[in-house]
C-alpha beads as a LAMMPS data file, in Angstrom:
LAMMPS data file: protein, C-alpha beads

146 atoms
145 bonds

1 atom types
1 bond types

-500.0 500.0 xlo xhi
-500.0 500.0 ylo yhi
-500.0 500.0 zlo zhi

Masses

1 110.0

Atoms # bond

1 1 1 -129.389 -174.151 -151.976
2 1 1 -133.017 -174.901 -150.582
3 1 1 -136.080 -175.224 -151.915
4 1 1 -139.271 -173.255 -150.686
5 1 1 -142.782 -172.671 -152.337
6 1 1 -143.912 -169.366 -152.585
7 1 1 -145.773 -168.075 -149.870
8 1 1 -149.467 -168.344 -150.365
9 1 1 -148.993 -171.659 -151.307
10 1 1 -147.718 -172.244 -147.870
11 1 1 -150.370 -170.681 -146.378
12 1 1 -152.535 -171.869 -147.778
13 1 1 -151.342 -175.480 -147.360
14 1 1 -150.848 -174.944 -143.180
15 1 1 -154.777 -173.484 -143.381
16 1 1 -155.540 -176.601 -145.004
17 1 1 -153.830 -178.574 -142.653
18 1 1 -155.042 -176.543 -138.989
19 1 1 -158.332 -177.062 -140.781
20 1 1 -158.507 -180.591 -141.331
21 1 1 -156.646 -180.853 -137.292
22 1 1 -159.249 -178.885 -135.487
23 1 1 -162.040 -181.093 -137.877
24 1 1 -160.970 -184.909 -137.914
25 1 1 -161.377 -185.187 -133.798
26 1 1 -164.886 -185.187 -133.999
27 1 1 -165.606 -187.686 -137.422
28 1 1 -166.007 -190.335 -134.892
29 1 1 -167.779 -188.445 -132.944
30 1 1 -171.416 -188.910 -133.027
31 1 1 -172.850 -185.456 -131.677
32 1 1 -170.924 -183.716 -133.892
33 1 1 -172.503 -186.405 -137.149
34 1 1 -175.658 -185.444 -135.901
35 1 1 -175.032 -181.754 -135.124
36 1 1 -174.132 -181.735 -139.359
37 1 1 -177.134 -183.910 -139.865
38 1 1 -178.934 -181.295 -138.352
39 1 1 -177.859 -178.745 -139.914
40 1 1 -178.278 -179.956 -143.246
41 1 1 -181.743 -180.701 -142.166
42 1 1 -182.315 -176.972 -141.123
43 1 1 -181.060 -176.054 -144.557
44 1 1 -183.872 -178.109 -146.494
45 1 1 -186.621 -177.300 -144.801
46 1 1 -185.820 -173.429 -144.305
47 1 1 -187.691 -170.495 -142.085
48 1 1 -190.610 -171.859 -140.412
49 1 1 -192.235 -168.304 -140.930
50 1 1 -195.689 -167.948 -142.122
51 1 1 -198.821 -169.528 -141.219
52 1 1 -199.875 -173.420 -140.063
53 1 1 -203.065 -175.092 -139.431
54 1 1 -203.524 -178.036 -136.769
55 1 1 -205.037 -180.276 -134.582
56 1 1 -204.873 -181.176 -131.416
57 1 1 -205.432 -184.866 -129.596
58 1 1 -205.474 -185.985 -125.493
59 1 1 -207.278 -185.016 -122.466
60 1 1 -208.409 -181.892 -125.003
61 1 1 -209.127 -181.996 -128.709
62 1 1 -209.824 -179.369 -131.093
63 1 1 -208.129 -177.474 -134.203
64 1 1 -205.096 -174.463 -133.983
65 1 1 -203.737 -171.651 -136.031
66 1 1 -200.034 -170.553 -135.216
67 1 1 -198.334 -167.745 -137.215
68 1 1 -194.437 -168.193 -136.935
69 1 1 -191.535 -164.952 -136.584
70 1 1 -188.718 -166.911 -136.875
71 1 1 -184.479 -165.494 -136.255
72 1 1 -182.574 -167.646 -136.097
73 1 1 -183.051 -171.293 -133.005
74 1 1 -186.164 -168.507 -132.001
75 1 1 -189.688 -168.791 -132.994
76 1 1 -191.870 -166.277 -132.075
77 1 1 -195.967 -165.392 -133.065
78 1 1 -199.449 -166.426 -131.981
79 1 1 -201.446 -169.006 -131.905
80 1 1 -205.369 -169.164 -131.842
81 1 1 -206.382 -172.515 -129.870
82 1 1 -209.965 -173.735 -130.361
83 1 1 -210.374 -174.533 -127.021
84 1 1 -209.668 -170.961 -125.838
85 1 1 -210.401 -169.067 -129.278
86 1 1 -208.396 -166.666 -128.904
87 1 1 -204.980 -165.325 -129.678
88 1 1 -202.128 -166.098 -127.692
89 1 1 -198.247 -165.039 -127.860
90 1 1 -196.309 -168.013 -128.573
91 1 1 -192.249 -168.417 -128.153
92 1 1 -190.078 -170.746 -129.109
93 1 1 -186.871 -172.478 -130.431
94 1 1 -186.017 -174.430 -132.966
95 1 1 -182.998 -177.074 -133.714
96 1 1 -182.008 -178.777 -136.516
97 1 1 -185.813 -180.269 -136.447
98 1 1 -186.657 -180.732 -133.026
99 1 1 -188.853 -177.250 -131.542
100 1 1 -189.853 -176.527 -128.630
101 1 1 -192.150 -173.748 -128.111
102 1 1 -195.390 -172.467 -125.556
103 1 1 -198.105 -169.519 -125.101
104 1 1 -198.267 -167.606 -121.926
105 1 1 -200.178 -166.511 -119.938
106 1 1 -203.338 -168.158 -117.463
107 1 1 -203.471 -172.456 -118.887
108 1 1 -200.131 -171.983 -120.517
109 1 1 -199.359 -174.926 -122.986
110 1 1 -195.588 -176.460 -123.629
111 1 1 -195.666 -177.945 -127.168
112 1 1 -192.395 -180.486 -128.342
113 1 1 -192.052 -181.918 -131.951
114 1 1 -190.112 -182.483 -134.404
115 1 1 -190.210 -180.761 -138.176
116 1 1 -190.277 -182.998 -141.217
117 1 1 -187.409 -183.278 -143.407
118 1 1 -189.450 -180.823 -146.132
119 1 1 -189.999 -178.536 -143.713
120 1 1 -193.714 -178.021 -144.415
121 1 1 -195.108 -180.457 -141.479
122 1 1 -195.057 -180.917 -137.679
123 1 1 -195.350 -183.090 -135.030
124 1 1 -195.042 -183.756 -130.991
125 1 1 -196.671 -182.999 -127.771
126 1 1 -198.369 -180.624 -125.993
127 1 1 -199.621 -180.748 -121.735
128 1 1 -201.292 -178.152 -119.926
129 1 1 -199.905 -177.455 -116.414
130 1 1 -201.300 -176.143 -113.276
131 1 1 -199.825 -175.534 -110.478
132 1 1 -196.653 -177.214 -110.953
133 1 1 -199.032 -180.205 -111.987
134 1 1 -200.062 -181.606 -115.514
135 1 1 -203.473 -181.464 -115.910
136 1 1 -203.769 -182.306 -119.741
137 1 1 -201.373 -183.629 -122.656
138 1 1 -201.779 -185.349 -125.833
139 1 1 -200.535 -184.869 -128.922
140 1 1 -200.480 -182.274 -131.776
141 1 1 -199.962 -181.682 -135.984
142 1 1 -199.599 -178.563 -138.079
143 1 1 -199.331 -178.517 -141.713
144 1 1 -198.422 -175.109 -143.507
145 1 1 -200.658 -173.160 -145.169
146 1 1 -198.873 -170.447 -146.321

Bonds

1 1 1 2
2 1 2 3
3 1 3 4
4 1 4 5
5 1 5 6
6 1 6 7
7 1 7 8
8 1 8 9
9 1 9 10
10 1 10 11
11 1 11 12
12 1 12 13
13 1 13 14
14 1 14 15
15 1 15 16
16 1 16 17
17 1 17 18
18 1 18 19
19 1 19 20
20 1 20 21
21 1 21 22
22 1 22 23
23 1 23 24
24 1 24 25
25 1 25 26
26 1 26 27
27 1 27 28
28 1 28 29
29 1 29 30
30 1 30 31
31 1 31 32
32 1 32 33
33 1 33 34
34 1 34 35
35 1 35 36
36 1 36 37
37 1 37 38
38 1 38 39
39 1 39 40
40 1 40 41
41 1 41 42
42 1 42 43
43 1 43 44
44 1 44 45
45 1 45 46
46 1 46 47
47 1 47 48
48 1 48 49
49 1 49 50
50 1 50 51
51 1 51 52
52 1 52 53
53 1 53 54
54 1 54 55
55 1 55 56
56 1 56 57
57 1 57 58
58 1 58 59
59 1 59 60
60 1 60 61
61 1 61 62
62 1 62 63
63 1 63 64
64 1 64 65
65 1 65 66
66 1 66 67
67 1 67 68
68 1 68 69
69 1 69 70
70 1 70 71
71 1 71 72
72 1 72 73
73 1 73 74
74 1 74 75
75 1 75 76
76 1 76 77
77 1 77 78
78 1 78 79
79 1 79 80
80 1 80 81
81 1 81 82
82 1 82 83
83 1 83 84
84 1 84 85
85 1 85 86
86 1 86 87
87 1 87 88
88 1 88 89
89 1 89 90
90 1 90 91
91 1 91 92
92 1 92 93
93 1 93 94
94 1 94 95
95 1 95 96
96 1 96 97
97 1 97 98
98 1 98 99
99 1 99 100
100 1 100 101
101 1 101 102
102 1 102 103
103 1 103 104
104 1 104 105
105 1 105 106
106 1 106 107
107 1 107 108
108 1 108 109
109 1 109 110
110 1 110 111
111 1 111 112
112 1 112 113
113 1 113 114
114 1 114 115
115 1 115 116
116 1 116 117
117 1 117 118
118 1 118 119
119 1 119 120
120 1 120 121
121 1 121 122
122 1 122 123
123 1 123 124
124 1 124 125
125 1 125 126
126 1 126 127
127 1 127 128
128 1 128 129
129 1 129 130
130 1 130 131
131 1 131 132
132 1 132 133
133 1 133 134
134 1 134 135
135 1 135 136
136 1 136 137
137 1 137 138
138 1 138 139
139 1 139 140
140 1 140 141
141 1 141 142
142 1 142 143
143 1 143 144
144 1 144 145
145 1 145 146
């Protein structure tokens, strides 16, 4: 006489073992652990959508305001930079706490940086290129204003 579990417990057991086998190799992989950390941090700070105010310094200095819309990893919106004093379209991406974005058009500026764990501030570096050469660069920081 053979002893067998009913079908539901057997399926649960097989599914659990399969999941364990699938993820166990990643436990020792630092990239996997880092990716999981970014997912946790992203969940903590939530969406970057909203209004942000900041300052920039370097070869140029001043203030700026950002209005973001976040959809998944994608960012889009407008920036008003004191040096140009007109709204510029901005597009970028966020992955975990890292973000990259830039303005579009003449005098395009690219930004890279990170978001704080609270999601209420961000900072990084910026650069403006012309004909493939960096003509201006510096640092920036911003805080959520609404």
